[in-house]
N, C-alpha and C positions, 0 to 999 in steps of 0.2 A: 524605509526599505521594507521589502517583502521577505519574510522569513518562512520557509516551507519545511515542514518536519514530517519525515516518515515516523511511524509509531513503533511497531514491534521490533525489538532489538536496537532501537535508536533512542527513544525517550521513554518507552515502557517495556517491561521485561517479564518473561515467563507468563505472559497472558494477563498480568495484573495491570490495573489502571496506572496512568501516569501519576507520579507522586505529587503531593501538594507542593513540595519544594520546587519541583520543575514548573508546575502550573503557576505558582506565584511569580516565577521569573518570566514566564510567557505573558502574564498580565502586565508585568513591568515593561516588557517590550512594547505592548500596546500603549501604555501610559506615556511612553517616550515617542509616540507617533509612528511606530512601526506596525505593519500588518502581519498577523500570524495566520498561516494556512496549514492544515494537516493534509498529507497526501499518503494514503495507505493502500496496501493490498486488500485490506478489509473492505467489504461493502459498507455503505453508510450506516446500515443497521447495526453492524458490529463495531463500528468506529465510535459511536456515541457513548457506549458504556465505559470506555477507558479514558475519556476526557471530561474535564470539569464542565458542568452544565453551562457555565459562562460562555463556553466556546461552541455550543451546539448550533448557534445561528450564524457563525462565520462561514467563510468559504471552506468546504470540505471536499476533498478529492478522494474517492473510494474506488475499489475494484481495479487498482493500478491505472486509473485514469478513465475507466469506462463509466463512472458515475461522478456527478458534481452536485453538491447540495449548497444552498445558500438560503439564509433566513428560515431554516428548518424545512425547506422543500427541495426535492430533486429537480434541478433545472436542466440537466443534461444527462443523457444516457446513450451508450452505443452498444448495440446488441449484435450477436452473430447473425448472419443471413441464414435463411432456411437451408440453402445448399451447404453452407459450412456446418450448420448444426446437424444436419442429416449425416454428413461425413463423420463428424465426431461421435455421433451415436453408434454408427457402425464400428468405429474404432474401439469404443468402449466395450461393445459386445465381443469383438474379435479378441481383445486382450484381457477380457474379464476384469475390467477396471472398476475400482470403487472410487467414489467421487463426492465432492461437494460442489454443487452447481447453483449459482446465484442468479436470480432474477433481479429486478430493480429493488425488491424488498424481501419477497419470500425466497425459499431455497429448497433444494432436494439433496438428500444425503443418503449414501449407501455404505459408508465406511464403518469401520469398527467403532462401536460406541465408546470404547476406551482410547481411541486415537486422540493424541494431544490437541489436534485441530478442533475436535468436537466441543471441547470445553470453551472454545472461543466463539462458537457459533451461537448467535442470538442469546447471550446470557441473561438479558433483561426481558426475554419473551416478547419482543416487539413485532415479530413476524410469525409466519406459519411454515412448518415443514410440510412440503407437499410432494406429490409424485412429479417426476421430471416432465411428463406430458402436460401437467397443469401449470407449468411456468410459461407465461406468454412471451416475455422478452428475456433472453438469457445473455448476461453481460460478462460472465466469468466462469471458467471451468477449472476446478482444481482436481487433478488426478492424484488420489492418495496412494493407490497401490495398483499394480497390474502385473500381467505375465512378463512384460518387458517395458519398463518405464522409458528407457532410452529410445526404443522404437516408437513409442507413443509420442514423445517429444519431437522426434525426427519427422514423423508423418504429419503432425500438426503444423510444423514449420513448412512442409511442402504444400500445405493448403493455404499458405500465406498468413497464418495466424501468428500472433505475438506470443512467444514462449519464453518463460523463465524457469530455469531448473534450480530448485532449492536443494542442493546436494546434501546439506546438513540434515534436512528433514526427509529427504528421499521423495519429494513431491514434485509434480510438474504443474505449473501455473500457466493457464492459457487464456489469452484475451483476444478480442476481435482485431482484425488487421489495423495497423497504424495507431493502436491505442497504447499509450504509456503515460507516465506521470507528466512528462514534458508536453505531450499533446494536450493534456488537460490544463496545464499551466497556461498555455497559449490561449486555450478556449476561454479562460477567465480574464484575458486581456493583459497578461504579464509576458513581456518579451525577454529575449536573451540578455543576460547580464543584469537583469532587474530584480534579482532575488538572491538570497543566501539559503543554501540547502543543507539539511542534516539527514543522513541516511546510513544504511549499513549493508545493503545487499544488491544483488544483480538487478533487481527491478528499480533501483535508484540510479543506474548508470546514465540514462538519457537526461534525467533531472540534473545530475552532477555536470554533465558535459556542457550544459547551457547556463549554468549558474555563474554569478559574479564571484562567488566564493563558496566552497563546498567542504563540509566537515564530515568525515567518515567516523563512525563509531565501530570499534573492533577492527577486524582484519579481514578484508575481502580482496583477493588478488585483482580481479577485474575492476572493481570500483576504485581501488587505490590509485589507478592510473589518472583518475580525474579529481582526486581529493587534494585540497589545498592544506588541510590539517587533519590530524588523526587523534582521536581520543580513545585510549585503550579501554577495552571492555573488562573492567576489574572493579574492585570494591570502591574505588575512588571515582568511578565513571560519572555518577550522577552529579557529584560536586564539580567535577571538571566541566560538565556541560553547562551548569549554572554559571561557573566562573567565566567560561568563554562567552556566554550570552551577556554577562555583566560587562565584559570588555566591549562588546558591540554597543551596548547601551551608553557606555561612557565614551564611545568613539575612540577607543585606544587601539583597536586592532586595525592594522594596515590592510586594506583590501586591494592587493596588487595582482 
């Protein structure tokens, strides 16, 4: 079976790497013949520092589906068109927005240096922070703050872009049209009901909708509609995740 894991808020927390306890369980999944895939809002550059090096060469989905890496190389990327990008630049100027904007590898950042997101950006120094105009292919736009976040999200949707509102963090996450984790899952050859998903947020909805079985970490009203199981986000969360995966390994969990 294919096991697809979101990262932040699902199996790693507060920007820290996935713990050895969970990583060892994921290795056990592999040893039992299952395939492990990570599917994150993080670009590939920022995904690598929070997972064991053992998994750096597996299939990695980044940027909410706009990037796919395999064997250590980016094999797929979907960028905004010039028309879409120009419209977003005008919007950023109009609403005086601060942002984190990702190319395939490098990035542009204008947010507060103390913003929680900044500590997650390229912690291993794998890329370069550049000016927006120096990014050739832009695959993801994160609006950190603006004069009107709701209006920014609404106008991005009117452009046909894929928008996720992370209300807890107050940020607006914008991807090219038709891009989400489910679109990337199909891109790597996995079809509906051929995988088990773990996630926690709005950007996991499409991944959950098409999964054979979906496990939600924490409490998210929209995502809960598509979850088959819920693991509370508390002090016992990590052990509960490991226990649930152990059940899958032992084939004790009924996937109905």
